[in-house]
PDB file with one MODEL, atoms N, CA, C and O in Angstrom:
MODEL        1
ATOM      1  N   MET A   1      85.311  83.604  79.239  1.00  0.00           N
ATOM      2  CA  MET A   1      85.851  83.010  80.449  1.00  0.00           C
ATOM      3  C   MET A   1      86.722  83.968  81.201  1.00  0.00           C
ATOM      4  O   MET A   1      86.695  84.021  82.431  1.00  0.00           O
ATOM      5  N   LYS A   2      87.490  84.721  80.472  1.00  0.00           N
ATOM      6  CA  LYS A   2      88.366  85.798  81.131  1.00  0.00           C
ATOM      7  C   LYS A   2      87.378  86.836  81.752  1.00  0.00           C
ATOM      8  O   LYS A   2      87.721  87.274  82.850  1.00  0.00           O
ATOM      9  N   LYS A   3      86.286  87.269  81.263  1.00  0.00           N
ATOM     10  CA  LYS A   3      85.425  88.190  81.913  1.00  0.00           C
ATOM     11  C   LYS A   3      85.066  87.695  83.188  1.00  0.00           C
ATOM     12  O   LYS A   3      85.165  88.342  84.230  1.00  0.00           O
ATOM     13  N   LEU A   4      84.594  86.386  83.077  1.00  0.00           N
ATOM     14  CA  LEU A   4      83.919  85.762  84.104  1.00  0.00           C
ATOM     15  C   LEU A   4      84.855  85.621  85.233  1.00  0.00           C
ATOM     16  O   LEU A   4      84.404  85.745  86.371  1.00  0.00           O
ATOM     17  N   CYS A   5      86.104  85.378  85.053  1.00  0.00           N
ATOM     18  CA  CYS A   5      87.312  85.284  86.145  1.00  0.00           C
ATOM     19  C   CYS A   5      87.515  86.665  86.695  1.00  0.00           C
ATOM     20  O   CYS A   5      87.596  86.859  87.908  1.00  0.00           O
ATOM     21  N   ALA A   6      87.593  87.591  85.836  1.00  0.00           N
ATOM     22  CA  ALA A   6      87.672  88.989  86.361  1.00  0.00           C
ATOM     23  C   ALA A   6      86.683  89.404  87.286  1.00  0.00           C
ATOM     24  O   ALA A   6      86.959  89.971  88.343  1.00  0.00           O
ATOM     25  N   LEU A   7      85.429  89.106  86.874  1.00  0.00           N
ATOM     26  CA  LEU A   7      84.254  89.538  87.738  1.00  0.00           C
ATOM     27  C   LEU A   7      84.336  88.751  89.022  1.00  0.00           C
ATOM     28  O   LEU A   7      84.169  89.389  90.062  1.00  0.00           O
ATOM     29  N   ALA A   8      84.557  87.533  89.095  1.00  0.00           N
ATOM     30  CA  ALA A   8      84.774  86.609  90.227  1.00  0.00           C
ATOM     31  C   ALA A   8      85.820  87.335  91.198  1.00  0.00           C
ATOM     32  O   ALA A   8      85.466  87.590  92.350  1.00  0.00           O
ATOM     33  N   ALA A   9      87.004  87.646  90.786  1.00  0.00           N
ATOM     34  CA  ALA A   9      87.953  88.221  91.381  1.00  0.00           C
ATOM     35  C   ALA A   9      87.494  89.547  92.036  1.00  0.00           C
ATOM     36  O   ALA A   9      87.754  89.738  93.223  1.00  0.00           O
ATOM     37  N   MET A  10      86.912  90.345  91.408  1.00  0.00           N
ATOM     38  CA  MET A  10      86.477  91.608  91.821  1.00  0.00           C
ATOM     39  C   MET A  10      85.289  91.409  92.985  1.00  0.00           C
ATOM     40  O   MET A  10      85.193  92.137  93.973  1.00  0.00           O
ATOM     41  N   ALA A  11      84.546  90.467  92.731  1.00  0.00           N
ATOM     42  CA  ALA A  11      83.522  90.222  93.831  1.00  0.00           C
ATOM     43  C   ALA A  11      84.199  89.764  95.115  1.00  0.00           C
ATOM     44  O   ALA A  11      83.816  90.206  96.199  1.00  0.00           O
ATOM     45  N   LEU A  12      85.225  88.863  95.017  1.00  0.00           N
ATOM     46  CA  LEU A  12      85.819  88.552  96.276  1.00  0.00           C
ATOM     47  C   LEU A  12      86.602  89.614  96.908  1.00  0.00           C
ATOM     48  O   LEU A  12      86.613  89.730  98.133  1.00  0.00           O
ATOM     49  N   LEU A  13      87.342  90.494  96.038  1.00  0.00           N
ATOM     50  CA  LEU A  13      87.991  91.592  96.669  1.00  0.00           C
ATOM     51  C   LEU A  13      86.943  92.576  97.243  1.00  0.00           C
ATOM     52  O   LEU A  13      87.239  93.002  98.359  1.00  0.00           O
ATOM     53  N   THR A  14      85.964  92.956  96.798  1.00  0.00           N
ATOM     54  CA  THR A  14      84.931  93.776  97.322  1.00  0.00           C
ATOM     55  C   THR A  14      84.111  92.980  98.483  1.00  0.00           C
ATOM     56  O   THR A  14      83.539  93.653  99.341  1.00  0.00           O
ATOM     57  N   GLY A  15      84.056  91.801  98.518  1.00  0.00           N
ATOM     58  CA  GLY A  15      83.339  91.167  99.462  1.00  0.00           C
ATOM     59  C   GLY A  15      84.116  91.212 100.813  1.00  0.00           C
ATOM     60  O   GLY A  15      83.449  91.187 101.848  1.00  0.00           O
ATOM     61  N   CYS A  16      85.488  91.275 100.884  1.00  0.00           N
ATOM     62  CA  CYS A  16      86.251  91.219 101.995  1.00  0.00           C
ATOM     63  C   CYS A  16      86.139  92.389 102.677  1.00  0.00           C
ATOM     64  O   CYS A  16      86.698  93.358 102.163  1.00  0.00           O
ATOM     65  N   GLU A  17      85.521  92.559 103.776  1.00  0.00           N
ATOM     66  CA  GLU A  17      85.350  93.863 104.553  1.00  0.00           C
ATOM     67  C   GLU A  17      86.504  94.148 105.413  1.00  0.00           C
ATOM     68  O   GLU A  17      86.944  93.253 106.134  1.00  0.00           O
ATOM     69  N   GLY A  18      87.005  95.254 105.400  1.00  0.00           N
ATOM     70  CA  GLY A  18      88.100  95.969 106.166  1.00  0.00           C
ATOM     71  C   GLY A  18      89.600  95.467 105.476  1.00  0.00           C
ATOM     72  O   GLY A  18      90.675  95.826 105.957  1.00  0.00           O
ATOM     73  N   ILE A  19      89.499  94.668 104.391  1.00  0.00           N
ATOM     74  CA  ILE A  19      90.624  94.469 103.725  1.00  0.00           C
ATOM     75  C   ILE A  19      90.795  94.775 102.421  1.00  0.00           C
ATOM     76  O   ILE A  19      89.978  94.341 101.609  1.00  0.00           O
ATOM     77  N   SER A  20      91.900  95.585 101.989  1.00  0.00           N
ATOM     78  CA  SER A  20      91.923  96.027 100.548  1.00  0.00           C
ATOM     79  C   SER A  20      93.191  95.594 100.127  1.00  0.00           C
ATOM     80  O   SER A  20      94.083  95.282 100.915  1.00  0.00           O
ATOM     81  N   VAL A  21      93.304  95.565  98.759  1.00  0.00           N
ATOM     82  CA  VAL A  21      94.511  95.351  98.064  1.00  0.00           C
ATOM     83  C   VAL A  21      95.694  96.212  98.523  1.00  0.00           C
ATOM     84  O   VAL A  21      96.802  95.779  98.842  1.00  0.00           O
ATOM     85  N   ALA A  22      95.256  97.646  98.511  1.00  0.00           N
ATOM     86  CA  ALA A  22      96.098  98.797  98.850  1.00  0.00           C
ATOM     87  C   ALA A  22      96.663  98.429 100.296  1.00  0.00           C
ATOM     88  O   ALA A  22      97.878  98.419 100.493  1.00  0.00           O
ATOM     89  N   ASP A  23      95.811  98.150 101.228  1.00  0.00           N
ATOM     90  CA  ASP A  23      96.390  98.025 102.539  1.00  0.00           C
ATOM     91  C   ASP A  23      97.183  96.922 102.676  1.00  0.00           C
ATOM     92  O   ASP A  23      98.113  96.987 103.479  1.00  0.00           O
ATOM     93  N   ALA A  24      96.973  95.770 101.957  1.00  0.00           N
ATOM     94  CA  ALA A  24      97.895  94.575 102.103  1.00  0.00           C
ATOM     95  C   ALA A  24      99.285  94.908 101.455  1.00  0.00           C
ATOM     96  O   ALA A  24     100.349  94.471 101.895  1.00  0.00           O
ATOM     97  N   TYR A  25      99.162  95.736 100.354  1.00  0.00           N
ATOM     98  CA  TYR A  25     100.372  96.088  99.518  1.00  0.00           C
ATOM     99  C   TYR A  25     101.191  96.980 100.586  1.00  0.00           C
ATOM    100  O   TYR A  25     102.349  96.657 100.853  1.00  0.00           O
ATOM    101  N   VAL A  26     100.667  97.963 101.121  1.00  0.00           N
ATOM    102  CA  VAL A  26     101.444  98.983 102.031  1.00  0.00           C
ATOM    103  C   VAL A  26     102.011  98.103 103.185  1.00  0.00           C
ATOM    104  O   VAL A  26     103.214  98.211 103.425  1.00  0.00           O
ATOM    105  N   LYS A  27     101.295  97.286 103.883  1.00  0.00           N
ATOM    106  CA  LYS A  27     101.662  96.427 104.979  1.00  0.00           C
ATOM    107  C   LYS A  27     102.879  95.362 104.507  1.00  0.00           C
ATOM    108  O   LYS A  27     103.770  95.088 105.311  1.00  0.00           O
ATOM    109  N   ALA A  28     102.867  94.829 103.275  1.00  0.00           N
ATOM    110  CA  ALA A  28     103.986  94.104 102.827  1.00  0.00           C
ATOM    111  C   ALA A  28     105.120  95.067 102.466  1.00  0.00           C
ATOM    112  O   ALA A  28     106.278  94.680 102.621  1.00  0.00           O
ATOM    113  N   ASP A  29     104.873  96.280 102.002  1.00  0.00           N
ATOM    114  CA  ASP A  29     106.018  97.078 101.622  1.00  0.00           C
ATOM    115  C   ASP A  29     106.644  97.663 102.901  1.00  0.00           C
ATOM    116  O   ASP A  29     107.807  98.065 102.914  1.00  0.00           O
ATOM    117  N   GLN A  30     105.840  97.699 103.972  1.00  0.00           N
ATOM    118  CA  GLN A  30     106.481  98.291 105.379  1.00  0.00           C
ATOM    119  C   GLN A  30     107.264  97.190 105.797  1.00  0.00           C
ATOM    120  O   GLN A  30     108.419  97.457 106.128  1.00  0.00           O
ATOM    121  N   LEU A  31     106.839  95.841 105.864  1.00  0.00           N
ATOM    122  CA  LEU A  31     107.682  94.689 106.246  1.00  0.00           C
ATOM    123  C   LEU A  31     109.079  94.668 105.401  1.00  0.00           C
ATOM    124  O   LEU A  31     110.169  94.446 105.929  1.00  0.00           O
ATOM    125  N   THR A  32     108.897  94.916 104.091  1.00  0.00           N
ATOM    126  CA  THR A  32     110.066  94.782 103.273  1.00  0.00           C
ATOM    127  C   THR A  32     111.049  95.871 103.562  1.00  0.00           C
ATOM    128  O   THR A  32     112.259  95.651 103.521  1.00  0.00           O
ATOM    129  N   TYR A  33     110.499  97.159 103.881  1.00  0.00           N
ATOM    130  CA  TYR A  33     111.508  98.160 104.141  1.00  0.00           C
ATOM    131  C   TYR A  33     112.055  97.925 105.652  1.00  0.00           C
ATOM    132  O   TYR A  33     113.246  98.082 105.919  1.00  0.00           O
ATOM    133  N   ASP A  34     111.215  97.586 106.495  1.00  0.00           N
ATOM    134  CA  ASP A  34     111.918  97.262 107.901  1.00  0.00           C
ATOM    135  C   ASP A  34     113.074  96.155 107.647  1.00  0.00           C
ATOM    136  O   ASP A  34     114.075  96.216 108.362  1.00  0.00           O
ATOM    137  N   VAL A  35     112.990  95.279 106.790  1.00  0.00           N
ATOM    138  CA  VAL A  35     114.054  94.238 106.657  1.00  0.00           C
ATOM    139  C   VAL A  35     115.353  94.995 105.768  1.00  0.00           C
ATOM    140  O   VAL A  35     116.537  94.936 106.099  1.00  0.00           O
ATOM    141  N   ILE A  36     114.934  95.545 104.847  1.00  0.00           N
ATOM    142  CA  ILE A  36     116.005  96.071 103.781  1.00  0.00           C
ATOM    143  C   ILE A  36     116.622  97.179 104.108  1.00  0.00           C
ATOM    144  O   ILE A  36     117.850  97.225 104.047  1.00  0.00           O
ATOM    145  N   ALA A  37     115.846  98.304 104.528  1.00  0.00           N
ATOM    146  CA  ALA A  37     116.397  99.561 104.856  1.00  0.00           C
ATOM    147  C   ALA A  37     117.591  99.622 105.731  1.00  0.00           C
ATOM    148  O   ALA A  37     118.528 100.320 105.343  1.00  0.00           O
ATOM    149  N   PRO A  38     117.694  98.967 106.898  1.00  0.00           N
ATOM    150  CA  PRO A  38     118.770  99.094 107.841  1.00  0.00           C
ATOM    151  C   PRO A  38     120.070  98.600 107.364  1.00  0.00           C
ATOM    152  O   PRO A  38     121.139  99.184 107.539  1.00  0.00           O
ATOM    153  N   SER A  39     119.893  97.405 106.707  1.00  0.00           N
ATOM    154  CA  SER A  39     121.156  96.963 106.169  1.00  0.00           C
ATOM    155  C   SER A  39     121.658  97.742 104.791  1.00  0.00           C
ATOM    156  O   SER A  39     122.831  97.920 104.464  1.00  0.00           O
ATOM    157  N   TYR A  40     120.668  98.091 104.186  1.00  0.00           N
ATOM    158  CA  TYR A  40     121.176  98.920 103.059  1.00  0.00           C
ATOM    159  C   TYR A  40     121.684 100.234 103.436  1.00  0.00           C
ATOM    160  O   TYR A  40     122.679 100.658 102.849  1.00  0.00           O
ATOM    161  N   ARG A  41     121.134 100.916 104.328  1.00  0.00           N
ATOM    162  CA  ARG A  41     121.806 102.211 104.812  1.00  0.00           C
ATOM    163  C   ARG A  41     123.132 101.832 105.554  1.00  0.00           C
ATOM    164  O   ARG A  41     124.011 102.693 105.557  1.00  0.00           O
ATOM    165  N   ALA A  42     123.330 100.867 106.064  1.00  0.00           N
ATOM    166  CA  ALA A  42     124.557 100.585 106.654  1.00  0.00           C
ATOM    167  C   ALA A  42     125.707 100.189 105.572  1.00  0.00           C
ATOM    168  O   ALA A  42     126.900 100.415 105.774  1.00  0.00           O
ATOM    169  N   TYR A  43     125.278  99.668 104.584  1.00  0.00           N
ATOM    170  CA  TYR A  43     125.976  99.450 103.415  1.00  0.00           C
ATOM    171  C   TYR A  43     126.589 100.749 102.753  1.00  0.00           C
ATOM    172  O   TYR A  43     127.787 100.958 102.561  1.00  0.00           O
ATOM    173  N   VAL A  44     125.537 101.576 102.446  1.00  0.00           N
ATOM    174  CA  VAL A  44     125.933 102.957 101.841  1.00  0.00           C
ATOM    175  C   VAL A  44     126.832 103.643 102.625  1.00  0.00           C
ATOM    176  O   VAL A  44     127.864 104.113 102.147  1.00  0.00           O
ATOM    177  N   GLU A  45     126.499 103.755 103.920  1.00  0.00           N
ATOM    178  CA  GLU A  45     127.434 104.490 104.866  1.00  0.00           C
ATOM    179  C   GLU A  45     128.875 103.874 104.989  1.00  0.00           C
ATOM    180  O   GLU A  45     129.822 104.579 105.340  1.00  0.00           O
ATOM    181  N   ALA A  46     129.008 102.624 104.708  1.00  0.00           N
ATOM    182  CA  ALA A  46     130.248 101.982 104.816  1.00  0.00           C
ATOM    183  C   ALA A  46     131.100 101.922 103.561  1.00  0.00           C
ATOM    184  O   ALA A  46     132.324 101.812 103.628  1.00  0.00           O
ATOM    185  N   ASP A  47     130.429 101.997 102.409  1.00  0.00           N
ATOM    186  CA  ASP A  47     130.942 101.736 101.129  1.00  0.00           C
ATOM    187  C   ASP A  47     131.800 102.968 100.757  1.00  0.00           C
ATOM    188  O   ASP A  47     131.321 104.049 100.416  1.00  0.00           O
ATOM    189  N   GLU A  48     133.180 102.677 100.863  1.00  0.00           N
ATOM    190  CA  GLU A  48     134.269 103.726 100.507  1.00  0.00           C
ATOM    191  C   GLU A  48     134.255 104.118  98.949  1.00  0.00           C
ATOM    192  O   GLU A  48     134.655 105.214  98.556  1.00  0.00           O
ATOM    193  N   LYS A  49     133.808 103.221  98.189  1.00  0.00           N
ATOM    194  CA  LYS A  49     133.817 103.342  96.691  1.00  0.00           C
ATOM    195  C   LYS A  49     132.853 104.194  96.235  1.00  0.00           C
ATOM    196  O   LYS A  49     132.934 104.630  95.086  1.00  0.00           O
ATOM    197  N   LEU A  50     131.734 104.573  97.132  1.00  0.00           N
ATOM    198  CA  LEU A  50     130.674 105.605  96.781  1.00  0.00           C
ATOM    199  C   LEU A  50     131.186 106.891  97.068  1.00  0.00           C
ATOM    200  O   LEU A  50     131.861 107.117  98.072  1.00  0.00           O
ATOM    201  N   ASP A  51     130.875 107.781  96.181  1.00  0.00           N
ATOM    202  CA  ASP A  51     131.293 109.266  96.322  1.00  0.00           C
ATOM    203  C   ASP A  51     130.031 109.890  97.122  1.00  0.00           C
ATOM    204  O   ASP A  51     128.993 109.234  97.206  1.00  0.00           O
ATOM    205  N   ALA A  52     130.147 111.201  97.720  1.00  0.00           N
ATOM    206  CA  ALA A  52     129.183 111.722  98.490  1.00  0.00           C
ATOM    207  C   ALA A  52     127.880 112.099  97.714  1.00  0.00           C
ATOM    208  O   ALA A  52     126.845 112.138  98.379  1.00  0.00           O
ATOM    209  N   PRO A  53     127.823 112.357  96.490  1.00  0.00           N
ATOM    210  CA  PRO A  53     126.610 112.435  95.515  1.00  0.00           C
ATOM    211  C   PRO A  53     125.877 111.046  95.497  1.00  0.00           C
ATOM    212  O   PRO A  53     124.661 110.967  95.669  1.00  0.00           O
ATOM    213  N   SER A  54     126.657 109.988  95.285  1.00  0.00           N
ATOM    214  CA  SER A  54     126.114 108.595  95.231  1.00  0.00           C
ATOM    215  C   SER A  54     125.523 108.286  96.494  1.00  0.00           C
ATOM    216  O   SER A  54     124.364 107.870  96.494  1.00  0.00           O
ATOM    217  N   LYS A  55     126.096 108.416  97.490  1.00  0.00           N
ATOM    218  CA  LYS A  55     125.625 108.195  98.898  1.00  0.00           C
ATOM    219  C   LYS A  55     124.370 108.932  99.205  1.00  0.00           C
ATOM    220  O   LYS A  55     123.391 108.360  99.685  1.00  0.00           O
ATOM    221  N   ALA A  56     124.402 110.252  98.916  1.00  0.00           N
ATOM    222  CA  ALA A  56     123.131 111.223  99.137  1.00  0.00           C
ATOM    223  C   ALA A  56     122.002 110.663  98.473  1.00  0.00           C
ATOM    224  O   ALA A  56     120.887 110.541  98.981  1.00  0.00           O
ATOM    225  N   SER A  57     122.391 110.264  97.100  1.00  0.00           N
ATOM    226  CA  SER A  57     121.046 109.708  96.167  1.00  0.00           C
ATOM    227  C   SER A  57     120.469 108.469  96.805  1.00  0.00           C
ATOM    228  O   SER A  57     119.262 108.297  96.976  1.00  0.00           O
ATOM    229  N   ARG A  58     121.399 107.635  97.138  1.00  0.00           N
ATOM    230  CA  ARG A  58     121.005 106.429  97.801  1.00  0.00           C
ATOM    231  C   ARG A  58     119.987 106.712  99.157  1.00  0.00           C
ATOM    232  O   ARG A  58     118.907 106.143  99.316  1.00  0.00           O
ATOM    233  N   MET A  59     120.474 107.544  99.932  1.00  0.00           N
ATOM    234  CA  MET A  59     119.809 107.889 101.160  1.00  0.00           C
ATOM    235  C   MET A  59     118.598 108.532 100.909  1.00  0.00           C
ATOM    236  O   MET A  59     117.611 108.299 101.607  1.00  0.00           O
ATOM    237  N   ARG A  60     118.576 109.409  99.871  1.00  0.00           N
ATOM    238  CA  ARG A  60     117.197 109.908  99.508  1.00  0.00           C
ATOM    239  C   ARG A  60     116.058 108.927  98.907  1.00  0.00           C
ATOM    240  O   ARG A  60     114.848 109.154  98.919  1.00  0.00           O
ATOM    241  N   LEU A  61     116.719 107.771  98.372  1.00  0.00           N
ATOM    242  CA  LEU A  61     116.003 106.849  97.971  1.00  0.00           C
ATOM    243  C   LEU A  61     115.136 106.244  99.302  1.00  0.00           C
ATOM    244  O   LEU A  61     113.906 106.227  99.344  1.00  0.00           O
ATOM    245  N   LEU A  62     115.850 105.850 100.164  1.00  0.00           N
ATOM    246  CA  LEU A  62     115.430 105.226 101.297  1.00  0.00           C
ATOM    247  C   LEU A  62     114.423 106.334 102.068  1.00  0.00           C
ATOM    248  O   LEU A  62     113.346 105.999 102.561  1.00  0.00           O
ATOM    249  N   ASP A  63     114.912 107.610 102.090  1.00  0.00           N
ATOM    250  CA  ASP A  63     113.914 108.458 102.857  1.00  0.00           C
ATOM    251  C   ASP A  63     112.709 108.579 102.099  1.00  0.00           C
ATOM    252  O   ASP A  63     111.640 108.630 102.708  1.00  0.00           O
ATOM    253  N   SER A  64     112.740 108.635 100.744  1.00  0.00           N
ATOM    254  CA  SER A  64     111.421 108.833  99.899  1.00  0.00           C
ATOM    255  C   SER A  64     110.597 107.492 100.066  1.00  0.00           C
ATOM    256  O   SER A  64     109.376 107.650 100.046  1.00  0.00           O
ATOM    257  N   TRP A  65     111.024 106.294 100.217  1.00  0.00           N
ATOM    258  CA  TRP A  65     110.429 105.186 100.420  1.00  0.00           C
ATOM    259  C   TRP A  65     109.769 105.189 101.756  1.00  0.00           C
ATOM    260  O   TRP A  65     108.575 104.900 101.841  1.00  0.00           O
ATOM    261  N   LYS A  66     110.488 105.503 102.819  1.00  0.00           N
ATOM    262  CA  LYS A  66     109.943 105.889 104.269  1.00  0.00           C
ATOM    263  C   LYS A  66     108.893 106.750 104.265  1.00  0.00           C
ATOM    264  O   LYS A  66     107.893 106.452 104.918  1.00  0.00           O
ATOM    265  N   MET A  67     108.946 107.974 103.523  1.00  0.00           N
ATOM    266  CA  MET A  67     107.759 109.027 103.481  1.00  0.00           C
ATOM    267  C   MET A  67     106.601 108.468 102.797  1.00  0.00           C
ATOM    268  O   MET A  67     105.492 108.810 103.207  1.00  0.00           O
ATOM    269  N   ARG A  68     106.702 107.547 101.679  1.00  0.00           N
ATOM    270  CA  ARG A  68     105.492 106.965 100.949  1.00  0.00           C
ATOM    271  C   ARG A  68     104.882 105.924 101.985  1.00  0.00           C
ATOM    272  O   ARG A  68     103.660 105.840 102.110  1.00  0.00           O
ATOM    273  N   LEU A  69     105.570 105.299 102.570  1.00  0.00           N
ATOM    274  CA  LEU A  69     104.987 104.457 103.754  1.00  0.00           C
ATOM    275  C   LEU A  69     104.264 105.250 104.943  1.00  0.00           C
ATOM    276  O   LEU A  69     103.180 104.917 105.421  1.00  0.00           O
ATOM    277  N   GLU A  70     104.910 106.182 105.284  1.00  0.00           N
ATOM    278  CA  GLU A  70     104.206 106.965 106.297  1.00  0.00           C
ATOM    279  C   GLU A  70     102.938 107.716 105.783  1.00  0.00           C
ATOM    280  O   GLU A  70     101.955 107.921 106.495  1.00  0.00           O
ATOM    281  N   ALA A  71     103.031 108.044 104.693  1.00  0.00           N
ATOM    282  CA  ALA A  71     101.860 108.729 103.971  1.00  0.00           C
ATOM    283  C   ALA A  71     100.644 107.901 103.951  1.00  0.00           C
ATOM    284  O   ALA A  71      99.525 108.360 104.181  1.00  0.00           O
ATOM    285  N   ASN A  72     100.922 106.506 103.631  1.00  0.00           N
ATOM    286  CA  ASN A  72      99.973 105.598 103.349  1.00  0.00           C
ATOM    287  C   ASN A  72      99.618 104.875 104.727  1.00  0.00           C
ATOM    288  O   ASN A  72      98.689 104.068 104.708  1.00  0.00           O
ATOM    289  N   THR A  73     100.218 105.086 105.780  1.00  0.00           N
ATOM    290  CA  THR A  73      99.872 104.311 106.968  1.00  0.00           C
ATOM    291  C   THR A  73      99.327 105.183 107.996  1.00  0.00           C
ATOM    292  O   THR A  73      99.213 104.713 109.128  1.00  0.00           O
ATOM    293  N   LYS A  74      98.931 106.521 107.745  1.00  0.00           N
ATOM    294  CA  LYS A  74      98.383 107.265 108.834  1.00  0.00           C
ATOM    295  C   LYS A  74      96.851 106.658 108.819  1.00  0.00           C
ATOM    296  O   LYS A  74      96.334 106.089 107.857  1.00  0.00           O
ATOM    297  N   GLU A  75      96.296 106.883 109.985  1.00  0.00           N
ATOM    298  CA  GLU A  75      95.022 106.450 110.347  1.00  0.00           C
ATOM    299  C   GLU A  75      94.138 107.199 109.382  1.00  0.00           C
ATOM    300  O   GLU A  75      94.310 108.393 109.137  1.00  0.00           O
ATOM    301  N   LYS A  76      93.071 106.374 108.777  1.00  0.00           N
ATOM    302  CA  LYS A  76      92.188 107.029 107.706  1.00  0.00           C
ATOM    303  C   LYS A  76      90.866 107.306 108.524  1.00  0.00           C
ATOM    304  O   LYS A  76      90.356 106.479 109.280  1.00  0.00           O
ATOM    305  N   ASN A  77      90.421 108.454 108.302  1.00  0.00           N
ATOM    306  CA  ASN A  77      89.203 108.827 108.978  1.00  0.00           C
ATOM    307  C   ASN A  77      88.070 108.841 108.187  1.00  0.00           C
ATOM    308  O   ASN A  77      86.981 109.146 108.673  1.00  0.00           O
TER     309      ASN A  77
ENDMDL
END
């Protein structure tokens, strides 16, 4: 039964033209970034309890998140 469910799920995913799980994930991740990143960046910049290395680390986290999104949203040829 589990194998049949897996086959059915794969058939559904491959039958959807132009839509992929990866594309849907990247779109959802972009929307998440758009909501969370600005307020998180503002928090990090304003938090006086964070030292410079801690702030830099958190900014690199946001930068790497954005870079991953940009790398996966370029038009595919």
